[in-house]
C-alpha positions as a Markdown table, in Angstrom:
| # | Residue | x | y | z |
|---|---|---|---|---|
| 1 | Met | 19.2 | 1.6 | -12.0 |
| 2 | Asn | 16.1 | 0.8 | -13.8 |
| 3 | Ser | 12.4 | 0.8 | -13.0 |
| 4 | Arg | 12.5 | -2.8 | -12.7 |
| 5 | Ser | 15.0 | -2.7 | -9.9 |
| 6 | Leu | 13.3 | 0.3 | -8.0 |
| 7 | Ala | 10.4 | -2.1 | -8.3 |
| 8 | Gln | 12.1 | -4.6 | -6.4 |
| 9 | Asp | 13.4 | -2.4 | -3.6 |
| 10 | Tyr | 9.5 | -1.0 | -3.2 |
| 11 | Leu | 8.3 | -4.7 | -3.1 |
| 12 | Arg | 10.9 | -5.6 | -0.4 |
| 13 | Arg | 10.3 | -2.4 | 1.5 |
| 14 | Ala | 6.7 | -3.1 | 1.5 |
| 15 | Arg | 7.1 | -6.9 | 2.5 |
| 16 | Ser | 9.1 | -5.3 | 5.6 |
| 17 | Arg | 6.4 | -2.8 | 6.5 |
| 18 | Arg | 3.9 | -5.4 | 6.3 |
| 19 | Lys | 5.6 | -7.5 | 9.0 |
| 20 | Ala | 5.9 | -4.6 | 11.5 |
| 21 | Leu | 2.2 | -4.2 | 11.4 |
| 22 | Glu | 2.1 | -6.9 | 13.5 |
| 23 | Gly | 4.2 | -5.2 | 16.4 |
| 24 | Tyr | 2.3 | -2.6 | 16.2 |
| 25 | Leu | -1.2 | -4.5 | 16.3 |
| 26 | Gln | 0.4 | -6.4 | 19.4 |
| 27 | Asp | 1.3 | -3.0 | 21.1 |
| 28 | Gln | -2.3 | -1.9 | 20.3 |
| 29 | Asp | -0.7 | 0.8 | 18.4 |
| 30 | Tyr | -3.5 | 1.0 | 16.4 |
| 31 | Ala | -3.1 | 4.6 | 14.7 |
| 32 | Asp | 0.6 | 3.2 | 13.6 |
| 33 | Val | -1.0 | 0.2 | 12.0 |
| 34 | Val | -3.4 | 2.5 | 10.1 |
| 35 | Arg | -0.2 | 4.9 | 8.9 |
| 36 | Glu | 2.2 | 2.1 | 8.2 |
| 37 | Ala | -0.4 | 0.1 | 6.0 |
| 38 | Gln | -0.9 | 3.3 | 4.0 |
| 39 | Glu | 2.4 | 3.0 | 3.2 |
| 40 | Thr | 2.9 | -0.4 | 2.4 |
| 41 | Val | 0.0 | -0.2 | 0.1 |
| 42 | Glu | 1.6 | 2.8 | -1.2 |
| 43 | Leu | 4.6 | 0.7 | -2.0 |
| 44 | Ser | 3.5 | -2.0 | -3.4 |
| 45 | Leu | 1.0 | -0.1 | -5.9 |
| 46 | Arg | 4.4 | 2.0 | -6.8 |
| 47 | Ala | 5.8 | -1.1 | -7.6 |
| 48 | Ile | 3.3 | -2.5 | -9.7 |
| 49 | Leu | 3.6 | 0.6 | -12.0 |
| 50 | Arg | 7.1 | 0.5 | -12.0 |
| 51 | Met | 7.0 | -3.2 | -13.2 |
| 52 | Val | 5.5 | -2.2 | -16.2 |
| 53 | Gly | 7.1 | 1.2 | -16.8 |
| 54 | Ile | 5.3 | 3.7 | -15.3 |
| 55 | Glu | 6.8 | 6.5 | -13.2 |
| 56 | Pro | 4.3 | 7.3 | -10.6 |
| 57 | Pro | 4.2 | 10.7 | -9.6 |
| 58 | Lys | 5.4 | 11.6 | -5.8 |
| 59 | Val | 1.9 | 11.6 | -4.5 |
| 60 | His | 0.4 | 9.2 | -1.8 |
| 61 | Asp | -2.6 | 8.0 | -3.8 |
| 62 | Val | -1.8 | 6.3 | -7.1 |
| 63 | Ala | -5.2 | 4.8 | -8.0 |
| 64 | Ala | -6.0 | 7.3 | -11.0 |
| 65 | Leu | -2.8 | 5.9 | -12.4 |
| 66 | Leu | -3.8 | 2.3 | -11.7 |
| 67 | Arg | -7.0 | 2.7 | -13.5 |
| 68 | Glu | -5.5 | 4.8 | -16.5 |
| 69 | Tyr | -3.3 | 2.0 | -17.4 |
| 70 | Glu | -4.8 | -1.0 | -15.9 |
| 71 | Asp | -5.1 | -2.5 | -19.3 |
| 72 | Arg | -1.4 | -3.3 | -18.9 |
| 73 | Leu | -1.9 | -4.9 | -15.6 |
| 74 | Pro | -3.4 | -8.3 | -16.5 |
| 75 | Gly | -4.7 | -10.3 | -13.2 |
| 76 | Val | -4.2 | -7.1 | -11.2 |
| 77 | Pro | -7.6 | -6.2 | -9.2 |
| 78 | Val | -6.8 | -2.6 | -10.1 |
| 79 | Glu | -10.4 | -1.2 | -9.0 |
| 80 | Glu | -10.0 | -3.3 | -5.4 |
| 81 | Leu | -6.6 | -1.7 | -5.0 |
| 82 | Ala | -7.5 | 1.7 | -6.3 |
| 83 | Arg | -10.3 | 2.1 | -3.8 |
| 84 | Thr | -7.7 | 0.8 | -1.0 |
| 85 | Ser | -5.4 | 3.4 | -2.1 |
| 86 | Thr | -7.8 | 6.4 | -1.7 |
| 87 | Gln | -9.3 | 5.3 | 1.4 |
| 88 | Leu | -5.9 | 4.8 | 3.4 |
| 89 | Arg | -4.4 | 8.1 | 1.7 |
| 90 | Lys | -7.5 | 9.9 | 3.5 |
| 91 | Glu | -6.3 | 8.7 | 7.2 |
| 92 | Arg | -2.7 | 9.1 | 6.3 |
| 93 | Glu | -2.3 | 12.1 | 8.4 |
| 94 | Leu | -4.8 | 11.7 | 10.8 |
| 95 | Ala | -3.1 | 8.5 | 12.1 |
| 96 | Phe | 0.1 | 10.4 | 12.2 |
| 97 | Tyr | -0.7 | 13.7 | 13.4 |
| 98 | Gly | -4.2 | 14.2 | 14.8 |
| 99 | Asp | -5.7 | 17.1 | 14.9 |
| 100 | Leu | -7.3 | 19.2 | 17.7 |
| 101 | Asp | -10.4 | 17.2 | 17.8 |
| 102 | Phe | -8.9 | 14.0 | 16.6 |
| 103 | Leu | -6.1 | 12.1 | 19.1 |
| 104 | Pro | -5.2 | 9.3 | 16.9 |
| 105 | Thr | -4.6 | 7.0 | 19.9 |
| 106 | Glu | -8.0 | 7.0 | 21.1 |
| 107 | Gln | -9.8 | 7.1 | 17.7 |
| 108 | Tyr | -8.4 | 4.3 | 15.9 |
| 109 | Thr | -9.7 | 0.9 | 17.2 |
| 110 | Gln | -8.6 | -3.1 | 16.8 |
| 111 | Ala | -11.0 | -3.4 | 13.6 |
| 112 | Asp | -9.7 | -0.4 | 12.2 |
| 113 | Ala | -6.1 | -2.1 | 12.3 |
| 114 | Glu | -7.0 | -5.2 | 11.3 |
| 115 | Gln | -8.9 | -3.8 | 8.0 |
| 116 | Ala | -5.8 | -1.7 | 7.3 |
| 117 | Met | -3.6 | -4.8 | 7.8 |
| 118 | Gly | -5.9 | -6.7 | 5.5 |
| 119 | Phe | -5.6 | -4.1 | 2.5 |
| 120 | Ala | -1.6 | -3.6 | 3.2 |
| 121 | Gly | -1.7 | -7.6 | 2.9 |
| 122 | Arg | -3.8 | -7.7 | -0.6 |
| 123 | Ala | -2.0 | -5.1 | -1.7 |
| 124 | Val | 1.6 | -7.0 | -1.3 |
| 125 | Asp | 0.2 | -10.2 | -2.5 |
| 126 | Ala | -0.8 | -8.5 | -5.5 |
| 127 | Ala | 2.5 | -6.7 | -6.4 |
| 128 | Leu | 4.1 | -10.0 | -5.5 |
| 129 | Ala | 1.9 | -12.1 | -7.9 |
| 130 | Phe | 2.0 | -9.6 | -10.8 |
| 131 | Trp | 6.2 | -9.6 | -10.4 |
| 132 | Glu | 6.1 | -13.6 | -10.8 |
| 133 | Arg | 3.5 | -13.0 | -13.6 |
| 134 | Ile | 5.6 | -10.9 | -15.6 |
| 135 | Arg | 8.8 | -12.5 | -14.9 |
| 136 | Val | 7.5 | -15.7 | -16.2 |
| 137 | Glu | 6.3 | -14.3 | -19.0 |
| 138 | Glu | 9.5 | -12.6 | -20.0 |
């Protein structure tokens, strides 16, 4: 296995998660939309990095790496994706575990879920577009 095949796997899984978000939204499970959207974004960004041979560390927010290697990612909306990654990373644990003063099913709204879905969709679309761009250039 090489970095490109792992990038393809990440893309497949990100696309699958993006589809699953619709089901969570229909069930009004807004916290899980936010949580899964974070994973969708993370997989998409990891795919982008792997496409150019960068092995991301096992952390949930790869924004710093995107910014560091922006010159190797032509056409990728690096700053938007980096901000998205950081924003959703902050929500990851709260959306999943909650806290004593934070019940996820009561705190997240449909608007939160729809925003997270938008972030996820843009990340997947950016990764797919970059994949196509680098395949054409080869």
